[in-house]
C-alpha positions, 0 to 999 in steps of 0.5 A, a space after each residue: 576852683 583851680 588852685 595855683 601852685 607856686 611856692 614863691 607866690 603869696 598864700 592868699 593868691 593861691 585861693 583865687 581861681 586863675 584860668 590857665 591861658 597864654 600870658 597875653 590873653 591872661 593879661 587882657 582878661 585881668 585888665 578887663 576884670 579890673 574895669 568890668 567886675 567878673 567879666 574878665 574871669 568869665 571870658 578867661 573861663 570860656 576861653 580856657 573851657 576846662 571842664 573840671 574847673 569851668 563851673 567854679 571859675 564861672 560861678 566866681 566870675 558871676 558872683 563878682 559881677 552880681 556883688 559889685 553893686 554891694 562894692 564887695 564884688 568890685 574889690 574882689 574882682 580888682 584883687 582877682 584881676 591883679 592876681 591874673 596880671 601878676 601870674 601872666 607876667 611870670 
């Protein structure tokens, strides 16, 4: 899981895996993640293709997708999408 180190950010936001992409790509993946749970994170992970965090981020995206039917993954995905958009705007 990639931890985003930002002293100004909310500490809860640091625990969500955020791929390091260009701002526009990260923003689009965040928007996709809002409507298709986990898919935006999996797309961003494939674009980033960082060997160290690939498995963790892909696993989180897959869990968001699988748990969206239990509603937990849906809210988790929305939170992750908002954080992705937030980091894209900085």
